[in-house]
N, C-alpha and C positions, 0 to 999 in steps of 0.2 A: 503494501498499500502505501501510494506516496501524495503525501498528505498535500507537499508544499506546493502540486501541481493543481492543486483547486483552488490554488488565491492565482485574482489576475491583475496583476498590476499592474496601474495608471499611471495614465505620464503623471508626473510631481505637480506641474500646471495643475493640472484641476482640485489641486485637495491640498492645504493647510496643515502639515506633522501639531504634532500636541506639542505644545512643549515640553522639552526632554528636562526631567531631573537629576540630578546627582544619580551617577552608581553607588553601589555600597562603598561606603565609606570607612564602615568599622573594620574592628580589628579580629575578629573573628567571620570572613565571608563562608558563608558553604557553598559552590556551586554546584546545581544539582540538578543532574542529568535529566535527560527525557526521553530519549531513543534506545532502543535495544543496544544497536550497534553506530558506530558513529558511520553519517548520512544515508541509515539505515533508513529514516522517516516513518519510523513503526513506534509509534508513542511504549511507552513501559508503564502502564494502568495505577495508577497510586504511587507514582516517582516523591512524587513532594508529598506529599501526605505520607511516604512511610519516611523520607529521610527525617522528616521532624516528627514523628513518634519511636522510632531509631537512638537521635542524637539523646540518650540519655543522660550525655557527659556533656552537652550544651553549655556553654560560658554563656555569660550577662548579653554580653553586645552581639551576639548572632544576629548574621543575614541569612537567608536563606537565597541564592542568587538564581534565577530561571535567564535559559538563553533566548537570546534575540528568537523569534519565528519559533518556539520551539511549543512545542501543544501537552499537554498538564494536566491528562485524562487522570479524574477522578471517580469509581466505584461509592466512597464511604469518606468520610465526614472529615474533614482538619482541625482538630479541638487542641487548647489552649489553653486550660481550664488555672494553671497556677506559674505559668510562664508568660510572658512577652513574646512575642512572635509578628517579625518584619520579616515580610518578602517583598522583594525587589524586583523587579524584570532587566535585564538590563537595556540600555539607554537608546542604543544605536548599533547599526550590524558593523563586526568586523571589517577593519579598512579589503576593498577590493570584493566585498561580498554582496549579492541584494540581502537588500532588506526584506523582508517578508512581515516584515510591523511585532509591536510587541509580544511577550507568550503568552497564549490563551491557556488559561485554567479553564477546564468546563469537564460537566457530568458526562459520563459514558454509560453504556448498557454492559452490567456485569457478564461475564464469559458463562455464565452458564443462563445466559438472556432473560435473565430479569430484570428489573429498573434498577439507575441508579440510588442512594440516599436523597432525598429530598434537600438536607440541609450539607451547603458545601464549605461552607463555614461555620464551628461554634466555639467562641470567643468570652471567655468569664475573666481575661484578664485584656491588659494594652496590644493592639494590634495596628499595621502596618500594614498596606500596598503600595506595591510604588510603582510604576511603568508594568503595568500588565494590564492584561485583557480579559475578563470575565465575562463569560459568555453563559447564558441564559439559558439559552435552546443544548436540551442534549442531543447526543448522536444522530437519537431518531429522529430531532425534528419536535421534544415535546416542550410546549413554553409556557404551560399554566405551574412551575415550580411557586408556591407563596416563598417569599424572605427566604432564599437559599442560603446569605449570609448572615448570620443570627448571633448578635452582642448583646451578648445575657449579661456584660457585668455594672458592678457596682461606684462609679467611679473613676472612672477608668478612662481611654484616652487613646481613641482613635482616629487615625491617619488616615486616607487615602489620598494619593496626590501620583496626578496622571493615570489616570485608571481609567480604563473605556467598560464602561458597564453598556450590554448590548444585549436585544434583546429578550425580556421578558412583556406573558400575561400582567403579570404583576410591577414587582420589586426587587433589585437587588438588595436591597441595605433592612436588614433591621432588628433595629435598635431598640431591644426588651430588656431592660436595665435603666434603672434609675440614676442620672446625678455624672450622668456621663460627659464630656469632651469631645464635642467631632470637628476634625476640619481636610475639609473636602476642597481642595484646590486641584485646579489644574485636570479638569476629569469633565470626559463626555459621557451620558445619559442618553440611549437610541435607541426607537423603535423598541418601546416599551409598552405598549395596550396591548389588550386583548379585544376578543370578539362575543364575547356575552355579557357583558354590561356596565354604562358609563362609567362605571367608580372603580375599571381596570389601570394602570398604568402609575405610577410613582414615582418619581426620583428615592426619595427616602422617606417609613415611613416610623416617627419615632410612637412607642405606646404607652411612655411612661414619662416622657418630657426628658432633659437633660440639661443638663448646668450649661454651658457654650457652646455653640452652635456656629459654625465661621464656615458658608458655602462664595465662596468666592475665586472669580477667574475662571468657571464651566461652564461646557453648553450642554443645553436638552434642545432636541427633539422629537417631533411623535412621542411624546410621552401623553396617554392617553386623561387621565384625569390630572394626576395636580403633580410640582416637584417636593412639595413639603406636606407633611402630614405630623400634626400635636395634635389632637383633638383633646383629650382626657388631660390630657399633661399638658402646661405648658414649656416651653424653654425660656431658662431663666435670659438669655443674651444669644439672637440671633443676629450673625453682620454678613446678609445676603449680598454680596459686593459683586459688580462689576461681572455677569452674569449675561449669555445670548439664551432667550426661550422662544425656540419656534416650533408650532404646534401645537401650542398647549390645550386639550379639550377641554378641561374648565377652568375653574380658581388656580389662583397662587397658591394656593395652601389648604388646605383640610382642616378646620381647629382654626381658630380665630383669636385666643385667649394670649395674643404676647404682651412680655413684660417689660422686660427691654429689646427693640427690631426700628431694624435698618436699614430697610429695603433700599438700592439704593445703586443709580448708577450701570442700570440692566438696560436691558433691549428686547422687551415683549414682541413676539413676530404670530400673529393669527395666534392674540390666546384665545380664552375661550370659543372659539372654534366652531362648539358642538352647539353652542345660544340654548335656548332652555326651551323645552316640551310646553306643551298649554298644558297639562298634567302637571309638571311643575310649577310655573306661573300663579295658573289659579288657585295653589295647594290654602283651602279657606283661613291653616293656619302660620301661614304668611305673615310678619311683618312690614314687609317693602316689596314693591311691585319687580325689584331686581336684586339679581343677588351683588352680580361685580366681580370683577377676577379680585381685588385686594379685599380680604374685608379685616373689620374690630369688632369685639364682643364683650363683653361682659365679661370681669377676671373674677372667677369661683372665688368667694368669701377665702379659702382655706390657702390659698394661692396669692394673698398681698390685697392691695389694695387699687385704685383707680387711679390713688392719688401720684404713686411714685411709678408710673409706669411711662414709658417712654417708647413710643412709634414714629418712625419715621419712612415715609414713605416720597422719597426724593433725587428728580436729575435723573428718571428715566424715562426713553422712548420707550411707544405702543402703535402698533396698528395692525390692524386687522383687515386683511382682502377684501373688498366687493364684491367678491364674486361669493364669499358665506352669505354675504349679508343679503344679497339677489338671489340667493337655493333660501335661506331662511324665507323671504317675505312669498317665494312660488308654493311653500310647501300650503297643505289645508288639512290641519288649521296650521295657522304662521307656527311654528319656532324665533324665540324670541330674544337678540343675542345681547349682549351683554357690556356696559360700560366698563370706565377703569374698575370707578366705585359706585357707591349704591347710594344713596339722600343718609340712606343713617350710617353706611362709614365716614360721609362726611360730618354728620351732625356729631361724631367722638373727635374728630376732627377740630372741628368748630367750639366743643366743650373744654378741650383739656390744653390749655399754653403745652403741653408739652408728647401732643401728637400734634405731627408737621407732616406737609403733603407741599410740593411745593416744586417747580419746576420739572415738572412732568412734560414732556413734548410729542403730542400726536402726529406720526408722520411716518411715509414709506421709506423704508431705511435703502432701497433698492440691494437687496442680498448677490454677491456675487454667482453666487449659483443657487436658485427658487424652482420649488417646487414644479412640478410638472405641469398641464392638463388631467392629463393621463390621474397621475395622484391626487390631484383636488379633486376627482369626478369618484375617485373611491374612498375618499373622508367623507366626503355628502353623501355617497353611498351608504357606507358605515354608519352614518349617525342616524339616515333616513331607519333604515334598517333595525334600527337602538330604541328605538323610536315608535315602531311601530307598533299598533295594538291589532294582535298578539304580535311579539317580538318578530325580527328573523334571523333564530343564530343556529349556526357563525354566522356571524354580520361580517361583512368586505372590509379584505386588510386591506393595508394603505402604507404598506414596508417603501422608508424612500433610501434604498441603495443599490445607485445605479450601477453592474457590473456585475453583480454575484450573483452565484448561482445559487436560485432558490430551489434547486435539485440536494441538494448536498449542502449537507448542516453542519460539517468536519471542515469548511472553509471559509474565507471571509477574505473583506479583499484592502489591499494595503498601496496607494495611502486611501486613507476615506474621504471618498467624495464629497462631502461636500464642503464649503470653501465661503465663512459667515461671514466677510471683510462686505462692505458696502459701502456707497459712493454718495451716499444725506450727507453735504457738507458736515451741514447742520449739527449735527449728531458725533459727530469724531474731533468735539470741541465741547461736550452736554457735560459731561463728566465732570462734578464739586470737586474732581483734580485736574477739571481742561485735559481731559485723555477720552480717548473717543467712551462712547457708551457698547457696553456686554461683553464681551469673555475680549480679554488684554489676546491672549496666546494668537487672536490671531489679526493682534499687530503689534509682532515680536520689539521695538524699538518703544512702544508706546509701556510695553510691558515690563521692560525693563528700567524704566521711567521710575511705574509703580512699583517696583523691588523696590528700587534706592531711597522710595521718599515713602514707603509704605506705613512708619508711623505716623508720620505727620498725617499723612492722606486719612489713616483712620480716626486720628485726634478731631478732625474738623468734619467728616461725619457725625462722630458720635459729640461731639458741640452743638449739632444741632438742634438737638432739643436737652431743657432741661429739666427734670423735672426736682422735687424736692428728699431729699434723702432721711425717707424715714426708720426708724428702728419700733420692734413691737418688740417690748420692753417685756412681756407676759403676756401670756396666753393659759386662763387656767377655765376648768370647767367647777358651773355652779357650786353645784353639791358639794366643791373642794375644799371654797372660802366660808369665811365667815357666817354664818344664819345667822339674823335676827329675829322677833318676834313679826309674827304677820307673814314669817317668811316657809313654807314646806317642800323637801323633797320629797319628789314625785320617781316612781318605776313605773318603765311601761311594763304593762299584765301584756297574756298574752302570747300568739306566735312571734315573733322577733328572727330578723335575716339581716343580712348586708349584700346589696345589690354593687357588683363589683365592675366598671364601666373599664374605663384606659388608661389607670391609676390607679396608687396607694395599695397596702396593704390590708389585710387578716390573719393577726398574729394571738394563737393558745401558749401561755403556759404551764405545764403541771407537772405535778409531782404524780410516778411513776413507783405503784410501792414496793412489787418483783418483778425483775431485770425477764428482758423475755422476747419474743419472737412476736411481734404486733402485727394486728390488721385493723384496718381502718377506717369507717364506713361514714361517707360524707353525704351531707344530706344536702343536696342541689337541686338548680332551677336552671337548663339550657334559655330559655327567657323568647323557646322558637326558636332558636338555629340549631341548626343540623351538626353544626363540630365549633368546637370550642377546646382552645387549648391553655393551661395554666399552669403556674409550676407551684408545685407541693415543697415545701422546703422541709424537711424536719432533721434538726437540732444544727440548723446551719449547713449543711452539707447542699452539695448539687440538688438540682431537683432529680426528680423521682420523673420516669420514664417508662410509657408501655405501646411508646408504636415508635417507631424507626424513620420514620419519615419526618417526627417530629421533636423540637427539641423540650419540650413540656409533658404534659401526664392531659392524656386527650380524653373525652364527651361524643358520642360521636350518632346519631339514628341509627349509621350503618349499623354500630353494632348491640343496637335493640338500645340504648338509651332513653329515653322518652326527652323526647326534646320541647313538649311547652307543658309539663308538670314538675312540680315534687317527687322524685325517688333518694334514692340508696342506692349509691356505689362503693361498693366493696372493692378497696386496693389490696391484697395483698401479695405475699412476697411472687408468688408465683404468676400472676399478671404484668411483673414486673421487666421490661430489657435494658433497665438502669436503677440502677439505686436501688435493691433491692435490701442491700447489707445494712441502709438505714433505717428499716425498720427495727434493727437489734436495738430495742427502748436499756439503756442503761438503770437502775432500778435511783431513782431523782428524780430532780428537775431536767426536764426536757418540752422543746417546743414544738410548733407546728407552723408554717406561716406560709398563707396563700398570694400568689401577687400574678396578675393580670398576663396574661403574651396575648391571647385573644380579645383577655375581657366582655364582658357582658353576658353576664352567668353569676348565679346570687348563690349563697351558701347560707347556710341558718346554724349548721351545727354538726360535727367529730364526736364519733363514736371509738374511741381509741381500745382495744379488748388484747387485750397482753397480762401475763402470767398470772393468767384465772380472772383479773379483774375489772370490768368494765366501766371507764370512766369518761364519764360525760359532758362534751366541750359544747353551754351554748355561747349563741351569740355575743350577748351583754357577756359572758366571760374573757372573751376576745377583747386586746388589743388593736386596732384598727386607721388607718389615716386613711382619705381620701376615697374611703368607700362612702354611700348612703344606707343607715339604718331606714330600715323598714318595719310596721308590727299588722298584727290584725288581731284585735278580740277574741277574748274564745269563742266568740261563736263562729268565726272567720271574716270578720268587716273589718279591710282596712284601716287601720289610725290618720286620722290626716296629718297626720308630722308624728316622726320620732326622733326625741332628741338625740348627739353621739353620745357614745355609752348606753346610750337608755334610761338615764337617766336625766332630770333637770329639777330648778326649784319654781315654784310657783309666792308668787308675791300679792300676796292679798290684801286692802285698802289699810295701808301702813306700812307694809312688808316691806325689808331691805338684806341687800348681800353686801356684805365690806373684802373689801382684799388689800393685802398689806405689798405694798412696791417701792422698791429701790430706786427711785428716782435718778438716771443716771445722768443729766445737765439741768442746768436754770434754761429754762424754755417752756413751748406748747407741748402742749399734748393733748388727745384725745382717747376717748371711750369705743371702741365695738362690742353689741348688744345683739348677743347672737339669739335669736328669742321666738316662741308665739304668743298672738293675742286674738281675741275672741274679738273682731268691732279695733276700735282704736282705744288707746291707752297711754298715759307720757307719766312721765320718772322723772327725777333730779339727781342732780350729781352732786357730793358734798368730797371736800379733802380736808382730813381731819379736821371734822365738821361744819366746814365753812363751804354754804354753796357754790360751787361756783360753776353750775350753769342747770338753770330754774327749770328747763321743759329739755326734756328729751319724748321724742313722740316716735308711740308704736301703732301700727295701723297693720293685722294682719300677722302674716309669718313670714319674717324675714331677719334683715339684718341693720343696725342704724348704728351709723358714726353722730357720736355728740359731736356738738359744737365743741370746737375747739378755747382749749384756759391751761393756764400755766402753773407750774409747779419747780421750787427750787431742789437742785439735785441735794438726791438723801432719803431717808425711809420715810412713808407718806402711809395715810388709811383711807382708800378710793369708799365711798360707799355709794349705793344706788339702791334707791327706792322710788316705794307707788303710791301717792296718796289713796286714788282710787281704787286700786288694783290690776287685776285684769293681764296678769302680762306673765307667762312659763321662761324662765332664763335659761337655755342651752350653756351658754361658755360666755367668756368676754375677753377682749383685749386692749388692754394698751397700749396704744401707739405714738410715740414720741417725734417730733417733728428735730431729726437730724442740725443742731446750732450750725450755720455754712462762718467759715472763715473768720475768726477774727484779729486775725494778724498783720492785719492794715488799722485797725479802727484807731485814732489820735485818743484814746484815752486810758490805748493800752500803756502799763506801768513800764517802767525803762526797766530793760531785762531780761522782760520775754520777749523770743522773739521763735518764731515758725517758720527754718527756710523750705521754698521749692524744694525737691527731692532734685538730686543732680546721679545720671544722667535721666531724665524723662522726655519721652519717653525710653524706659528699658525692657532688658532682659540680660539675663531674668537679678539681676543685681544693681543694686542703689545706697547713695550718700544719703542721710538725713540730716540737718542738719539743724541744731534747736538749744536754748539758752533760756534759763531760768534766776529771775534776779536775785533768788536766796537760795540758803542751804532749806527742800523741803521735796517734800514725795511728789513723784513725780510719774509719770501712766502716761506709754508710748504705745498706741495699738494699732493694728491696723483689719479695714472694715471694705467689706467687698458690698456691691450696691446693693444685695438684700438689706445691708443693716447687720450681714453678721459678722461676729470677731474671726478673723484669717487668722493672725498673728495677735500676740505680745512681743513688742521688742526691750521694753524696758517697764517695771511695777517696782520701785525699791525708789528709796531716800537718794538724790546724788547735791552736789555741794553748786552753789552759786558759778553759774557761765557758761560757758558754751560746749556744747558735746557731741560729740556725732557718732550714727547707730549705722550699721551696713544692715542693707536689708535685703535676704537672700528670696524669692518667691519661684526657686527649682519648683518649688510643688503644684503651683497656684498656676490657672490657666489665665490666656491675654483675658485683659479687661481694665476698667476700671476701676482701681479703690481706692479708697479713704487712709489717710493715718492721721492721728488725731493724740495730739498731745496733750495732758490734763498737769495743770502743777496747781495748789490753794485753789485759789474761785473762778479759776481761768481755765480757760478749755480752745484750744487755737486747732482749725485743721485746716487738709491740701487735698487736692486731688494727683492720685499720680497714677501712667497706664504700660500697664505690662503687655507689652508683647512680642511673640515670640513666633 
């Protein structure tokens, strides 16, 4: 078999190469051979997987190097549970050799004829892929694999640089673990769409959000649904900058609960080309007749407030081919084209100063290569078939891959045929940085300028919006604070359960009297879904698994599980393919934690049968975060409102609750109260017995922010009371507005000063210079944009005079941080930028 002969070499003038990233520069590279003999072109199945699995003595700086033009075929998943994994393809062909393009990683049929593992990578640790081609299509032409790259770590770093993500009905990247950091640069996402529904085809899908996500200088084209999905849990910091998007079926995002979000300097061509069907735009539950390409929604209370959100949509170019408009208008009933933003989203920009929309330009970029009439006909046929009633499935494909042999599934073309340079002169200098809009890899000179001045350019983007910095000083359940007269702790009665969507967890901690092999009986509800998969984590181990095609525990109607009623799911060692040993529970304290992978499933209880004992774990017994409590009364009628932890405090007339707070600053505060009320009610807030907010209004069931009030730094008692009653309190938050720097105030006494760190921006170390006017206790701390303390640099008594502290941020991710000096009664604060 001569695989290379499947390549069709195009003239270099037809395409632009992806920007080449450096080759492996680590001290411990390991070159992985891909063919059975030099020049044979016969791939060794699982060569890469086996090289990694058998490298038992791998050094910490190991880099697995893949040969240019090689085919790295896999039948079983590549795993890195407890070590960082770096895979780097050769960036260019050897001198005098034909360049067949980046090394291709592809799943292929097993020797016995059975299909490959549905997962290509399963990563619980850091993962870096560079200069490789991820082919979603198997050697049998199967395209329907759901997120073959499963990223399951917690607080890990995932880097994808100069990677081609090619051909998949769904998406390649599946970040299913929390608190991770993602850097996606110089990549291409191409021909990712499906034939069965409008929701197929994504760039990247975040199941439980992320800490930092940087998506910069990439190209996305022929994406069926959206380039970015994070619906249930927000990404704390997203920078989507200098990307080219061509033929995006629907919206920019699925999920609009942004926190810090900067969408800048991008080029959107044929955005939301699907339009919306009559069934969609006449839905009686809609609040706006249009969805729009980019949207903003309310931030769920557990993730923060609107006060400190920063959302920027600036300096983007956008255009939709008028042939789509003509097609939409000719349909019966008509398809409705979508604007860049809806009126609802414009309302968010109008209402909040730190939500900024500016300098977005509509116009035809005049791409150097553009879709043919035949491809446009296939696209419009595709959407008409999916919008038909009944649907016509499979819908027409619209691959854009000129020169590729569609009858062979193990070849490709190099160089790639698309060239997204353009002739629109306005767009070529319209960036916030004066550079061309879109992926700068199409403009190598501009790309070099960007890289040389990146810190400055990124800082300018982040400076487009400035929100106050908030610090959630404390969050307390109402039943855990001081209960005054007229207040009563109430516990929900009846059947209780948690609704798990895309984020959060449910965790039970329990004692086992006698060690043994456990069976688990999970009482669950699939909520009408035929297939669900979640992570079940016992005593902190990796998730147990019962299916080789998925990276979690799997329920399915095809396995006999009811899809629309509560049922008991029994988990035994015999039914597991991974993690069976984790059911060996020791005597003493144990934990079971359920985390979402596919989400959208309900859980009520778990029976643990072990050592002759049956331990019943119910929903009220669990620690839960980010999941929704529900309850039904003893006769099965749903309770209208279930508080977190299934406990709350009801305030009758004159009732009150009080909490002690250690206020960190002199300044402004507010209280957020999560509650239920029958009709309207009111209350008041007092600090140390003095009323500071005379009216806190409660209506129906929601949460409310009090008016702002001032407190001095130190310990205080805050009391919430209700004269008329009628309020049931779930939990409370005390939120501080972090004071801005007072370093430049004229009234600052001599001898106190906080300098700007140098260098700034920095990577990863910087110096902080400060002075104090007299010997005193000094505290120097670093906070992230969420107000969370990430480092304490000084916390002791210092002499009067000038001091210099080195700050090493090697363990932190790129972004904005604040460093704060507290001495005597003074607090000084400045901002610094870490760019990695």
